[in-house]
Legacy VTK file of the C-alpha trace (Angstrom):
# vtk DataFile Version 3.0
C-alpha trace
ASCII
DATASET POLYDATA
POINTS 649 float
85.786 -30.934 20.879
83.247 -29.102 23.059
83.746 -25.869 21.073
83.108 -27.690 17.784
79.910 -29.245 19.149
78.653 -25.887 20.436
79.210 -24.228 17.041
77.305 -27.054 15.343
74.347 -26.576 17.689
74.335 -22.814 17.044
74.343 -23.421 13.280
71.419 -25.832 13.598
69.421 -23.304 15.623
69.967 -20.694 12.895
68.017 -22.783 10.398
65.820 -24.945 12.592
64.964 -22.896 15.696
64.981 -24.246 19.226
62.376 -22.449 21.284
60.552 -24.283 24.028
57.333 -24.761 22.093
58.752 -26.688 19.144
61.643 -26.819 16.742
61.049 -25.309 13.327
62.496 -24.740 9.893
62.538 -21.183 8.532
62.167 -20.681 4.789
62.487 -17.617 2.581
59.475 -17.858 0.260
58.894 -15.794 -2.918
55.916 -13.405 -2.937
53.628 -12.858 -5.927
51.893 -9.526 -5.297
48.969 -9.309 -7.691
50.988 -10.826 -10.522
54.173 -8.884 -9.757
57.392 -9.854 -7.965
56.900 -8.943 -4.318
60.265 -10.054 -2.935
60.343 -12.717 -0.242
58.909 -13.375 3.190
59.996 -15.718 5.983
57.712 -18.620 6.880
58.147 -21.142 9.657
57.350 -24.841 9.530
57.290 -26.428 12.969
58.380 -30.022 13.388
55.030 -31.045 14.872
53.155 -29.464 11.927
55.645 -29.779 9.054
53.154 -28.949 6.275
51.457 -25.961 7.922
53.024 -22.566 7.174
53.368 -20.040 10.018
54.243 -16.344 9.788
55.128 -13.599 12.231
52.127 -11.286 12.655
54.453 -8.288 12.256
55.750 -9.700 8.967
52.188 -10.320 7.813
51.201 -6.731 8.614
54.110 -5.429 6.523
53.313 -7.913 3.762
49.685 -6.844 3.438
50.182 -3.103 4.028
53.661 -2.177 2.769
55.325 0.538 4.812
53.290 -0.183 7.926
54.682 -1.600 11.137
53.453 -3.645 14.037
55.004 -3.440 17.488
55.015 -6.699 19.443
55.553 -6.488 23.208
55.805 -9.546 25.431
53.914 -8.744 28.631
54.034 -12.098 30.393
54.370 -15.819 29.935
52.800 -16.424 26.519
51.159 -12.977 26.588
51.752 -10.289 23.966
50.410 -6.893 22.980
50.292 -6.145 19.248
49.969 -2.568 18.047
49.793 -1.080 14.549
48.868 2.431 13.385
45.145 1.774 13.872
44.546 -0.341 16.968
45.859 -2.803 19.536
45.303 -6.498 20.071
46.267 -9.001 22.740
47.468 -12.535 22.044
47.947 -15.356 24.527
49.841 -18.303 23.067
49.081 -20.414 26.133
45.297 -20.099 25.991
45.427 -19.605 22.177
43.367 -16.417 22.241
43.336 -13.213 20.193
41.428 -10.195 21.482
40.983 -6.608 20.292
38.774 -3.690 21.293
38.638 -2.682 17.613
39.242 -5.729 15.469
37.992 -3.993 12.299
40.556 -1.202 12.721
43.360 -3.596 13.644
42.971 -5.459 10.333
42.287 -2.351 8.203
43.978 -2.372 4.777
41.771 0.190 3.040
44.408 2.937 2.985
45.695 0.974 -0.006
42.549 2.128 -1.825
41.828 5.585 -0.438
45.174 7.125 0.363
43.926 9.741 2.810
42.617 6.891 4.915
39.262 5.257 5.462
37.612 2.809 7.802
37.570 -0.892 7.122
34.427 -0.819 4.991
33.316 -1.523 1.427
34.702 0.412 -1.533
35.426 -0.902 -5.015
37.613 2.054 -5.926
35.762 3.725 -8.815
37.280 7.231 -9.169
33.912 8.996 -9.018
33.258 7.852 -5.438
35.116 8.158 -2.158
34.455 7.067 1.399
33.226 9.827 3.733
32.117 8.619 7.178
30.907 5.645 9.162
28.564 5.798 12.134
28.902 2.661 14.276
26.575 1.616 17.100
27.847 0.648 19.614
31.091 2.508 18.913
33.406 -0.123 20.416
33.097 -3.870 20.908
35.727 -6.284 22.187
36.202 -9.233 19.839
37.857 -12.422 21.084
38.808 -15.469 19.059
39.364 -18.683 21.010
41.590 -20.768 18.755
42.066 -23.468 21.396
38.476 -24.531 20.744
39.519 -25.392 17.184
42.889 -26.973 18.006
44.702 -24.120 16.242
48.052 -23.360 17.889
49.497 -19.862 18.155
53.243 -19.677 18.760
55.599 -17.079 20.185
59.105 -16.245 21.320
60.630 -13.283 23.087
60.097 -10.847 20.210
57.383 -12.183 17.941
54.039 -13.945 17.681
53.430 -16.531 14.954
50.053 -17.486 13.496
49.339 -20.145 10.907
49.531 -18.212 7.649
45.977 -19.168 6.664
44.618 -18.095 10.071
46.106 -14.607 10.107
45.151 -14.187 6.434
41.561 -15.033 7.347
41.576 -12.358 10.059
42.709 -9.709 7.552
40.448 -10.736 4.656
38.234 -7.757 3.772
35.448 -6.630 1.450
37.867 -5.271 -1.148
39.065 -8.892 -1.509
42.516 -8.244 -0.092
43.485 -11.853 0.457
46.693 -13.845 0.751
47.507 -17.524 0.480
50.450 -19.895 0.562
50.275 -22.493 -2.192
53.199 -24.664 -1.102
55.663 -22.746 -3.242
54.836 -19.044 -3.047
52.838 -16.540 -1.074
50.273 -14.982 -3.412
48.424 -11.721 -2.707
45.319 -10.270 -4.329
45.634 -6.480 -4.469
42.712 -5.563 -6.762
39.130 -6.679 -6.295
38.539 -6.541 -10.039
40.987 -9.457 -10.287
40.194 -11.321 -7.115
40.871 -14.937 -8.141
44.146 -15.860 -6.511
44.808 -18.856 -8.757
45.077 -16.602 -11.826
48.460 -15.403 -10.601
49.931 -18.898 -10.318
47.775 -20.927 -12.735
50.069 -23.935 -13.118
50.428 -24.238 -9.367
46.669 -23.882 -8.879
46.024 -26.799 -11.211
48.808 -28.841 -9.624
47.207 -28.423 -6.194
43.857 -29.494 -7.540
45.217 -32.502 -9.407
47.479 -33.920 -6.694
46.360 -37.309 -5.439
47.073 -36.947 -1.732
47.310 -34.325 0.979
49.627 -34.357 3.973
47.788 -35.608 7.048
48.703 -32.601 9.206
47.605 -30.211 6.449
44.307 -32.038 5.931
43.582 -31.900 9.667
44.507 -28.236 9.960
42.527 -27.265 6.838
39.371 -28.714 8.365
39.948 -26.913 11.672
40.515 -23.638 9.846
37.321 -24.092 7.830
35.323 -24.643 11.019
36.801 -21.475 12.516
35.965 -19.419 9.420
32.376 -20.600 9.076
31.616 -20.280 12.787
32.847 -16.671 12.907
32.818 -15.148 9.451
29.805 -16.607 7.668
27.167 -13.859 7.594
24.209 -16.133 8.380
21.899 -14.573 5.758
19.035 -16.887 6.756
18.844 -18.885 3.533
20.279 -22.257 4.518
18.153 -24.728 6.514
21.333 -25.637 8.387
22.228 -22.178 9.669
20.667 -22.628 13.087
22.494 -25.915 13.570
25.812 -24.174 12.884
24.910 -21.131 14.955
23.894 -23.200 17.976
26.494 -25.969 17.820
29.381 -24.842 15.641
30.155 -26.432 12.280
32.170 -29.373 13.586
29.510 -30.622 16.006
26.739 -30.014 13.490
28.582 -32.234 11.003
29.836 -34.802 13.513
26.407 -35.370 15.066
24.615 -35.397 11.691
22.532 -32.403 12.730
23.330 -31.360 9.167
22.109 -33.900 6.612
25.003 -36.126 5.496
27.165 -34.352 8.070
29.421 -37.274 8.974
29.978 -38.022 5.286
30.910 -34.405 4.580
33.322 -34.324 7.534
34.909 -37.593 6.443
35.509 -36.139 2.998
36.789 -32.800 4.288
39.366 -34.476 6.531
40.451 -37.054 3.952
44.058 -37.136 2.726
42.669 -37.829 -0.752
42.362 -34.555 -2.693
39.368 -35.728 -4.738
37.502 -36.620 -1.562
38.295 -33.191 -0.124
36.953 -31.478 -3.248
33.709 -33.435 -2.970
33.496 -32.499 0.703
33.805 -28.794 -0.121
31.047 -29.140 -2.717
29.018 -30.780 0.040
29.620 -27.662 2.096
28.196 -25.678 -0.807
24.965 -27.622 -0.381
25.058 -26.852 3.343
25.632 -23.108 2.977
24.208 -22.232 -0.446
22.500 -18.842 -0.175
21.600 -17.961 -3.720
24.894 -16.748 -5.130
27.239 -15.176 -2.586
28.724 -18.368 -1.190
30.954 -20.555 -3.360
32.680 -23.437 -1.569
33.440 -25.479 -4.706
37.228 -25.014 -4.808
37.726 -27.007 -8.026
35.071 -25.119 -9.978
36.605 -21.858 -8.742
39.929 -22.869 -10.312
38.245 -23.912 -13.564
36.315 -20.648 -13.714
39.245 -18.406 -12.809
41.560 -19.976 -15.368
38.903 -20.030 -18.106
39.594 -23.673 -18.866
37.742 -24.595 -22.070
34.742 -26.821 -21.402
35.830 -26.886 -17.774
32.364 -26.587 -16.288
31.041 -29.411 -18.432
33.964 -31.575 -17.415
33.390 -30.669 -13.790
29.722 -31.649 -13.955
30.556 -34.904 -15.734
33.180 -35.818 -13.163
30.953 -34.823 -10.284
28.236 -37.255 -11.349
30.674 -40.077 -10.650
30.029 -39.693 -6.936
26.353 -40.580 -7.349
27.025 -44.274 -6.761
29.523 -43.774 -3.931
27.640 -41.081 -1.985
24.063 -41.162 -3.324
22.461 -39.261 -0.439
25.066 -36.509 -0.559
24.805 -36.341 -4.340
21.039 -35.858 -4.068
21.495 -33.126 -1.480
24.024 -31.282 -3.653
21.791 -31.657 -6.708
18.671 -30.387 -4.957
20.258 -27.479 -3.101
22.893 -26.373 -5.598
23.148 -28.013 -9.015
19.515 -27.889 -10.134
18.923 -24.272 -8.994
22.223 -23.230 -10.603
21.356 -24.789 -13.961
17.580 -24.442 -14.322
16.972 -20.724 -13.542
13.388 -20.591 -14.894
12.821 -16.974 -13.865
15.819 -15.734 -15.856
14.563 -17.395 -19.003
11.003 -16.163 -18.519
12.186 -12.560 -18.097
14.343 -12.816 -21.213
11.345 -14.184 -23.127
9.058 -11.362 -21.944
11.574 -8.777 -23.120
12.129 -10.551 -26.412
8.390 -10.827 -27.069
8.147 -7.073 -26.552
11.017 -6.453 -28.953
13.345 -5.085 -26.269
16.923 -5.605 -27.424
18.717 -2.555 -26.011
19.241 -1.034 -22.579
16.828 1.843 -23.292
13.198 1.253 -24.175
10.377 3.792 -24.392
6.621 3.542 -24.614
4.517 6.714 -24.316
5.296 8.575 -21.110
7.383 5.765 -19.626
10.949 4.688 -20.428
12.905 1.693 -19.175
16.572 1.343 -18.302
17.216 -2.388 -18.759
19.984 -2.865 -16.238
21.601 -6.339 -16.107
24.416 -5.813 -13.602
26.006 -3.147 -11.409
29.457 -3.275 -12.968
31.994 -0.556 -13.749
34.339 -0.077 -16.670
37.135 0.834 -14.264
39.784 1.267 -16.966
37.743 3.817 -18.916
36.761 5.837 -15.837
40.296 5.866 -14.448
41.619 7.043 -17.797
39.019 9.826 -17.849
39.984 10.994 -14.356
43.715 10.636 -15.013
43.221 12.930 -18.007
41.833 15.703 -15.845
38.139 14.970 -16.484
38.212 16.818 -19.794
35.983 15.956 -22.715
33.127 13.494 -22.484
32.689 10.904 -19.752
33.279 7.283 -20.842
30.951 6.177 -23.613
28.616 3.212 -23.433
30.628 0.027 -24.004
28.799 -3.190 -24.896
31.345 -5.145 -22.856
30.146 -3.302 -19.722
26.325 -3.198 -19.979
26.002 -2.210 -16.331
28.517 0.625 -16.313
27.500 4.022 -14.969
27.769 5.357 -18.536
24.656 3.337 -19.388
22.766 4.858 -16.465
23.824 8.381 -17.393
22.816 7.899 -21.023
19.381 6.518 -20.134
18.696 9.285 -17.613
19.685 11.953 -20.145
17.584 10.466 -22.932
14.549 10.207 -20.676
15.025 13.687 -19.219
15.508 15.303 -22.637
12.399 13.638 -24.061
9.362 15.896 -23.401
7.026 12.878 -23.612
8.744 10.896 -20.857
7.555 11.370 -17.295
8.612 8.060 -15.766
11.935 6.212 -15.837
11.741 2.583 -14.757
15.058 1.117 -13.638
14.633 -2.534 -14.538
16.758 -4.827 -12.345
14.448 -7.799 -12.834
17.250 -9.910 -14.310
20.128 -8.347 -12.391
22.360 -10.515 -10.213
24.182 -7.674 -8.440
27.646 -6.181 -8.674
29.388 -3.076 -7.336
28.232 -0.953 -4.418
30.085 1.984 -6.003
27.521 2.026 -8.815
24.599 1.794 -6.388
25.893 4.777 -4.416
26.416 6.782 -7.613
22.891 5.978 -8.825
21.143 6.971 -5.584
23.208 10.179 -5.524
22.180 11.021 -9.108
18.531 10.153 -8.476
17.952 11.652 -5.028
21.149 13.152 -3.612
21.686 10.227 -1.224
24.809 8.081 -1.004
24.813 5.883 2.074
23.743 2.402 3.111
22.865 0.535 6.289
24.381 -2.737 7.482
25.190 -4.822 10.512
28.224 -6.827 11.582
27.037 -10.267 12.658
30.275 -10.948 14.566
30.433 -7.772 16.656
26.664 -7.054 16.579
27.369 -3.456 15.536
25.154 -1.406 13.237
26.804 0.749 10.593
25.652 3.708 8.551
28.312 4.166 5.873
28.355 7.336 3.751
30.206 8.250 0.564
30.863 11.296 -1.592
29.997 11.008 -5.279
31.427 13.253 -7.979
28.036 13.612 -9.640
29.171 16.193 -12.200
32.357 14.208 -12.960
34.659 17.215 -12.834
37.255 15.501 -10.645
36.308 17.534 -7.552
34.166 16.397 -4.639
32.244 19.502 -3.609
28.826 20.952 -2.805
27.946 21.239 -6.494
27.745 17.442 -6.680
24.826 17.490 -4.258
22.750 19.596 -6.650
23.062 17.446 -9.784
20.051 15.234 -9.018
17.817 18.312 -9.304
18.657 18.560 -13.010
16.492 15.507 -13.734
12.734 16.047 -13.855
11.706 12.399 -13.758
9.589 10.055 -11.694
11.584 6.932 -10.873
10.395 3.399 -10.319
12.311 0.151 -9.849
11.204 -3.098 -11.473
12.227 -6.190 -9.490
11.858 -9.957 -9.592
12.942 -13.049 -7.712
16.160 -12.859 -9.743
17.089 -9.402 -8.368
19.970 -10.310 -6.079
22.692 -8.659 -4.005
23.116 -5.035 -5.219
19.887 -5.522 -7.189
18.294 -6.136 -3.788
20.124 -3.277 -2.052
19.265 -0.666 -4.693
15.479 -1.269 -4.434
15.789 -1.216 -0.637
17.464 2.202 -0.669
14.976 3.500 -3.237
12.060 2.211 -1.179
13.539 3.853 1.936
13.446 7.164 0.055
9.832 6.695 -0.961
10.269 5.625 -4.583
8.072 2.923 -6.021
9.140 -0.705 -6.268
7.098 -2.634 -8.817
6.961 -6.316 -9.709
7.968 -9.395 -7.743
9.720 -9.685 -4.378
13.493 -9.461 -4.831
15.649 -12.569 -4.678
17.518 -11.220 -1.663
21.237 -11.513 -1.088
22.121 -8.813 1.420
25.496 -9.993 2.660
28.696 -8.679 1.178
31.069 -11.275 -0.279
34.311 -12.241 1.433
37.056 -14.409 -0.030
39.293 -16.855 1.802
42.212 -19.086 0.823
42.591 -22.608 2.190
45.932 -23.660 3.720
46.622 -25.546 0.462
46.156 -22.390 -1.613
42.639 -22.919 -3.017
40.049 -20.163 -2.843
36.432 -20.043 -1.717
33.957 -17.287 -0.879
31.159 -16.833 1.613
28.461 -14.380 2.579
30.388 -12.088 4.892
29.729 -11.223 8.515
31.273 -7.789 7.895
28.319 -6.345 6.021
24.816 -7.817 6.196
22.623 -5.111 4.692
19.440 -3.738 6.240
16.886 -1.061 5.466
16.932 2.301 7.230
14.999 0.806 10.169
17.608 -1.960 10.584
15.294 -4.664 9.305
17.119 -7.431 7.457
16.620 -7.476 3.688
18.318 -10.766 2.824
14.922 -12.372 2.391
14.205 -9.852 -0.370
12.613 -6.426 -0.736
8.834 -6.497 -1.096
7.461 -4.263 -3.864
4.939 -1.512 -3.152
3.062 -2.614 -6.261
3.299 -6.378 -6.778
2.659 -7.994 -10.134
1.748 -11.702 -10.090
4.086 -13.791 -12.243
3.760 -17.408 -11.043
0.943 -19.845 -11.678
0.223 -23.535 -12.167
1.671 -26.765 -10.826
4.466 -27.229 -11.701
4.933 -23.489 -11.457
5.353 -21.435 -14.616
6.454 -17.820 -14.829
5.003 -15.072 -17.003
6.650 -11.640 -16.834
4.803 -10.113 -19.790
3.054 -7.558 -17.541
6.482 -6.199 -16.559
6.853 -4.912 -20.114
3.273 -3.834 -20.721
3.989 -0.110 -20.714
0.341 0.788 -20.169
0.313 -1.266 -16.948
3.558 0.209 -15.614
2.607 3.740 -16.660
-0.747 3.451 -14.872
0.977 2.217 -11.713
3.452 5.085 -11.777
0.943 7.788 -12.571
-1.652 6.722 -10.010
0.829 5.779 -7.275
2.237 9.268 -6.863
-0.228 10.357 -4.212
0.556 12.814 -1.452
1.168 9.976 1.002
3.757 8.267 -1.168
5.720 11.097 -2.750
9.468 10.412 -2.696
11.393 12.677 -0.367
14.976 12.828 0.752
15.509 13.604 4.420
18.160 16.179 3.643
16.079 18.123 1.117
12.486 17.509 2.212
11.804 21.160 3.032
13.090 22.277 -0.370
11.578 19.568 -2.571
8.740 20.697 -4.849
6.398 18.530 -6.940
3.530 18.985 -9.331
0.252 17.353 -8.284
0.992 14.381 -10.543
4.252 13.797 -8.690
6.837 15.326 -11.039
9.828 16.584 -9.080
10.802 20.184 -9.906
14.285 21.697 -9.824
13.274 24.326 -7.279
10.417 26.530 -6.153
7.967 26.821 -9.078
7.693 30.128 -10.941
4.382 29.385 -12.679
0.954 29.932 -11.134
-0.625 26.725 -9.828
-1.031 24.210 -7.002
2.078 22.241 -5.988
3.286 19.941 -3.247
6.016 20.942 -0.813
6.945 18.812 2.202
3.779 16.719 1.691
1.507 19.767 1.745
-0.436 21.479 -1.021
0.865 24.965 -1.732
-0.825 27.528 -3.987
1.688 29.551 -5.957
0.630 32.914 -7.316
2.826 34.766 -9.773
5.283 36.859 -7.802
4.207 35.398 -4.434
6.628 34.443 -1.660
LINES 1 650
649 0 1 2 3 4 5 6 7 8 9 10 11 12 13 14 15 16 17 18 19 20 21 22 23 24 25 26 27 28 29 30 31 32 33 34 35 36 37 38 39 40 41 42 43 44 45 46 47 48 49 50 51 52 53 54 55 56 57 58 59 60 61 62 63 64 65 66 67 68 69 70 71 72 73 74 75 76 77 78 79 80 81 82 83 84 85 86 87 88 89 90 91 92 93 94 95 96 97 98 99 100 101 102 103 104 105 106 107 108 109 110 111 112 113 114 115 116 117 118 119 120 121 122 123 124 125 126 127 128 129 130 131 132 133 134 135 136 137 138 139 140 141 142 143 144 145 146 147 148 149 150 151 152 153 154 155 156 157 158 159 160 161 162 163 164 165 166 167 168 169 170 171 172 173 174 175 176 177 178 179 180 181 182 183 184 185 186 187 188 189 190 191 192 193 194 195 196 197 198 199 200 201 202 203 204 205 206 207 208 209 210 211 212 213 214 215 216 217 218 219 220 221 222 223 224 225 226 227 228 229 230 231 232 233 234 235 236 237 238 239 240 241 242 243 244 245 246 247 248 249 250 251 252 253 254 255 256 257 258 259 260 261 262 263 264 265 266 267 268 269 270 271 272 273 274 275 276 277 278 279 280 281 282 283 284 285 286 287 288 289 290 291 292 293 294 295 296 297 298 299 300 301 302 303 304 305 306 307 308 309 310 311 312 313 314 315 316 317 318 319 320 321 322 323 324 325 326 327 328 329 330 331 332 333 334 335 336 337 338 339 340 341 342 343 344 345 346 347 348 349 350 351 352 353 354 355 356 357 358 359 360 361 362 363 364 365 366 367 368 369 370 371 372 373 374 375 376 377 378 379 380 381 382 383 384 385 386 387 388 389 390 391 392 393 394 395 396 397 398 399 400 401 402 403 404 405 406 407 408 409 410 411 412 413 414 415 416 417 418 419 420 421 422 423 424 425 426 427 428 429 430 431 432 433 434 435 436 437 438 439 440 441 442 443 444 445 446 447 448 449 450 451 452 453 454 455 456 457 458 459 460 461 462 463 464 465 466 467 468 469 470 471 472 473 474 475 476 477 478 479 480 481 482 483 484 485 486 487 488 489 490 491 492 493 494 495 496 497 498 499 500 501 502 503 504 505 506 507 508 509 510 511 512 513 514 515 516 517 518 519 520 521 522 523 524 525 526 527 528 529 530 531 532 533 534 535 536 537 538 539 540 541 542 543 544 545 546 547 548 549 550 551 552 553 554 555 556 557 558 559 560 561 562 563 564 565 566 567 568 569 570 571 572 573 574 575 576 577 578 579 580 581 582 583 584 585 586 587 588 589 590 591 592 593 594 595 596 597 598 599 600 601 602 603 604 605 606 607 608 609 610 611 612 613 614 615 616 617 618 619 620 621 622 623 624 625 626 627 628 629 630 631 632 633 634 635 636 637 638 639 640 641 642 643 644 645 646 647 648
């Protein structure tokens, strides 16, 4: 009788667990890895949190970076050391703390993108660019997360440490959009930032989550706690929301609970509700709290509609959203004022389109006299075409201009060639006035082609570190990264300017900043800003949102923030009247732009690159030469006039 009872207890422990902290149920869950079968992974569901999935940190490491391992060593009561191939971390399941001297390295997944290894920084993966180096100041910073403050429990036994799946996934989320989520049925992983919407891989499940009437109480409570943790630590604080200081000083929960944020208690009530529709409204309320011009998207239902391309979905979403006007009028007004109206109205966009149309500009290349324009709507790459070109050994022509990818590098190359080959053209204006951003890979390629520079400056708002990140660009597209690539920019004898507006956002704010740092001329209206990288997260239910990321808040070369927008060297007034009206016609008056370019190139403002300043030669009107001039005349070298006589040294 005793033997039978003992065997029954052992069998129960095999499936339920019986460690001191809490009993649990272990489940083998299928994995969808970027749309492909990824096998299974073991999740735990503890009896005191039956709806919240937990995972061993070692299993999560292997899940996210196949072939890698994490060693877990118990060093004391509730104390563990975690070590992978990059760094160490310490976890205390009694005080609920995680700490690492190099948190960025500990969560690094970027060897999936650049096989020879790279730091945990931004790279989209275009084949013509590769990561080179990162200079970090200070070099090392200890990062500690206190989960006890948020009521998030870490668990452990003799050989493993267990985090809530959503929590450990948040820690590993990176700028390539490597994200993972558990949707109640499967673990889903995003492996490619060009397809970063997690609900696309399980569309029926995504809609089922959104359409369910109720949420489990423990899951609703945990989801709110996890959101507070994410916003407090990982939101980049770009300086655009009037509620940022309240969150920074008090934390999100207190700022909502004490109504320091307008409609805060209403938003918290909705976020913690067991009614799914209420929760969705609460997340849209958070959009109003955090809206920063385009990088943050908290509206989990609209994200599903957009990712699944549901016909008339946005219209249906707007129609349904208006139903809350009677129930939560103050919150509805706040969401309308801070999010809906700016999202829909966009008067600058329309005014820029009209100015171009009135001028007869219908293509990406436009010329008038000595000045040509590259109309550049987005920094976006035709990855498939470029990868095919490189896979084929870089033979034949580089990818052709494709109307489906109006911001591809092929467009830039074509415009630069046309302008350079035209003897009339002196100036090439890169028009990002109606550009909402895109890929850093393209920005790095453009600055390398224009001036031989391929790096950017940023800061980590969590660790307070400054980063100078450098890349190699295959500027001659021969499949080899070598010294010859650094000479390609000299083949173009053009004066460059950048045309910006209040619409120029994200990469269209970074590109002018880098160009201005190098001494090129920024013309037009102050940029719309947007200097934070974007980071994606998945809620414990399996719904996705994105925020301005703490990992990369861009600066200029002097470490001044640029999220408020880059100021042009040569402003052009566009706004007048009350209510304000916009007129961008001067942007496309070639005589105006040509005059600015041709008179602006004085000795004090000639563009120079720090690496080539001693070797850079210009004519007196500012035209950059390939090398030392061979014709008699007066030239500029290193900001000094130099008289060249035939045959002189």
